[in-house]
C-alpha positions in Angstrom: 31.8 129.7 -19.3 29.0 129.8 -19.4 29.7 131.6 -15.8 31.4 133.9 -17.7 29.1 136.4 -18.5 26.9 136.7 -14.9 30.4 136.3 -13.6 31.1 139.5 -15.8 28.3 141.5 -14.4 29.0 140.8 -10.8 31.9 142.2 -10.6 30.9 145.1 -13.0 27.7 145.5 -10.4 29.5 144.9 -7.0 33.1 145.7 -7.5 32.5 148.8 -10.3 35.9 150.4 -9.1 37.9 148.0 -8.2 40.2 145.6 -9.3 38.5 141.9 -8.4 42.0 140.2 -8.1 43.2 143.3 -5.0 39.9 142.5 -3.6 40.3 138.8 -3.4 44.0 139.3 -1.5 42.7 141.1 1.0 40.0 139.3 1.9 42.6 136.1 1.9 44.6 137.8 4.0 41.7 138.8 6.3 41.5 135.9 6.3 44.6 134.7 7.1 45.1 137.8 9.7 42.6 136.3 11.6 43.8 133.1 11.2 46.5 134.4 12.8 45.3 136.1 15.3 42.6 133.0 16.7 45.3 130.9 17.2 47.6 133.6 19.4 44.9 133.8 21.1 44.9 130.6 21.6 48.5 130.1 22.5 48.5 133.0 25.0 45.3 131.2 26.5 46.8 127.9 26.8 49.8 129.4 28.1 48.3 131.1 31.3 46.2 128.7 31.9 49.4 126.5 32.6 50.7 130.0 34.8 47.6 130.2 36.5 47.4 126.7 37.1 50.9 126.2 38.5 50.7 130.0 40.3 47.8 128.2 42.2 49.5 124.7 43.0 52.2 127.2 44.7 50.0 128.7 46.6 48.3 125.4 47.9 52.0 123.6 47.8 52.8 127.8 50.4 49.8 127.3 51.8 49.9 123.5 53.0 53.8 124.3 54.6 52.2 127.3 56.8 50.0 124.8 58.3 52.6 122.2 58.6 54.9 124.8 59.9 52.1 125.3 62.6 52.2 122.1 63.3 55.7 121.7 63.8 55.2 122.5 67.7 52.6 120.3 68.2 54.4 116.9 66.9 57.7 118.3 69.0 56.1 118.7 72.2 54.3 115.4 71.1 58.1 113.2 71.1 59.1 115.0 74.3 55.3 113.7 75.4 56.8 109.8 74.2 59.4 109.9 75.2 58.9 111.2 78.6 56.0 108.1 79.0 58.5 106.1 77.3 60.8 106.5 80.4 58.2 106.2 82.6 57.3 103.1 81.0 60.4 101.7 81.7 60.7 103.0 85.1 58.1 101.5 86.2 57.9 97.6 84.1 62.1 98.2 86.2 60.2 98.4 88.9 57.7 95.6 88.3 60.1 93.3 87.6 62.1 93.7 90.9 58.5 93.0 92.7 57.8 90.6 90.4 61.6 88.9 91.3 61.0 90.0 95.2 57.3 88.4 95.7 58.7 85.3 93.7 61.7 84.5 96.3 58.9 85.5 99.1 57.0 82.4 97.7 59.9 80.2 97.8 60.4 81.2 101.3 56.9 80.1 102.3 57.2 77.0 100.2 60.3 75.6 102.3 58.9 76.8 105.5 55.4 75.3 104.6 57.7 72.2 104.0 59.0 72.5 107.0 56.6 73.0 109.5 54.2 69.7 107.4 57.2 67.2 109.3 55.6 65.3 111.4 58.0 65.6 115.4 57.5 62.3 117.0 58.8 62.7 121.0 60.6 59.8 122.6 59.5 61.4 126.3 57.9 64.7 127.0 59.6 68.0 127.2 61.6 69.6 129.5 63.0 73.0 129.3 64.8 71.8 131.5 67.0 69.7 129.5 69.0 69.7 126.2 66.0 68.5 123.0 67.5 66.4 120.7 66.6 65.6 117.4 67.5 62.3 115.2 65.7 60.3 112.2 65.2 56.9 113.5 63.2 54.0 110.4 62.0 51.1 110.6 64.3 48.1 108.6 61.3 45.3 108.7 58.6 48.0 107.1 61.5 49.0 104.5 62.4 45.5 103.4 58.2 45.0 103.3 57.5 48.1 101.3 61.2 47.5 98.7 59.1 44.9 98.0 55.6 46.0 97.4 54.4 44.6 100.6 52.8 45.8 103.9 54.6 45.5 107.2 51.5 44.2 109.8 52.2 46.1 113.1 52.8 48.9 111.7 52.3 51.8 109.2 54.5 51.8 105.3 55.4 55.5 107.1 57.6 54.1 108.8 59.9 52.3 105.6 60.9 56.8 105.1 62.9 58.4 108.2 60.5 60.0 111.1 62.0 62.7 112.9 61.5 61.5 116.2 63.2 64.4 119.1 64.6 63.8 122.6 65.1 65.9 125.9 68.4 64.9 127.8 71.3 66.1 129.7 73.5 64.4 127.1 73.3 62.6 123.6 73.2 59.4 125.0 70.4 59.8 127.4 68.7 60.4 124.1 70.1 58.3 122.4 68.0 56.1 125.5 64.8 57.8 125.3 64.2 57.6 121.9 65.3 53.5 122.3 62.9 52.6 125.2 59.9 54.2 122.7 61.2 52.8 119.6 63.5 49.8 120.8 66.3 47.9 118.3 64.6 44.7 118.6 61.1 45.5 117.1 63.7 47.0 113.5 64.3 50.3 114.5 66.9 52.5 113.5 68.5 55.5 114.5 70.6 58.1 112.6 71.7 61.4 112.3 71.3 62.2 116.1 72.6 65.8 117.0 71.4 68.6 119.5 68.9 71.0 118.9 69.4 75.0 118.4 67.6 76.0 120.4 64.0 78.9 120.1 65.4 82.4 120.7 63.9 84.4 123.4 61.2 87.4 123.4 64.6 89.5 125.2 66.9 87.8 122.9 64.5 88.5 119.6 64.0 92.2 121.2 67.9 92.9 121.4 68.8 91.3 117.8 65.8 93.7 116.9 67.1 97.3 118.9 70.7 97.0 116.9 
């Protein structure tokens, strides 16, 4: 209440011809209008930012899609190359498998041949191409009995406990048996088994004829 004269003095001094209440309402309206404009501008700027960001993301996505499209032919080429190399690798593996099998079979045959060549052949008489070659297996029963008892027969090697391959040249099986018994007599415990005719080796002419046919 003490300031009322001062307010009245200010009103009369600053606004001598205007109503103070009207001016106050105008100022409030201006303030509200300014605030509304600021709010609207903020909202507009916010939506502008969202729209700009979306446009930027769409642009980046489009650029990424274009880059991917550029690599599609290269990818197709890579896939085709990969399939081709995979097919070649499968062929190489199959060929290597076949060669491995062939090598294993050849090694097996070679092993069998080595075993055959390692067999010691004993001759009852001198080889004679004009006669027939007969072969049989001879072992010694005295040596076999001693070896079975884990003993050593003093007159012969322990290998005679196992049948030994013996060849004899004669014109008949009976003659071949007699030749073998001359060298390995029954009186000393030698036994002959499986006496048979040996198939002669092919001659050079027969081998050449076989190759030509």
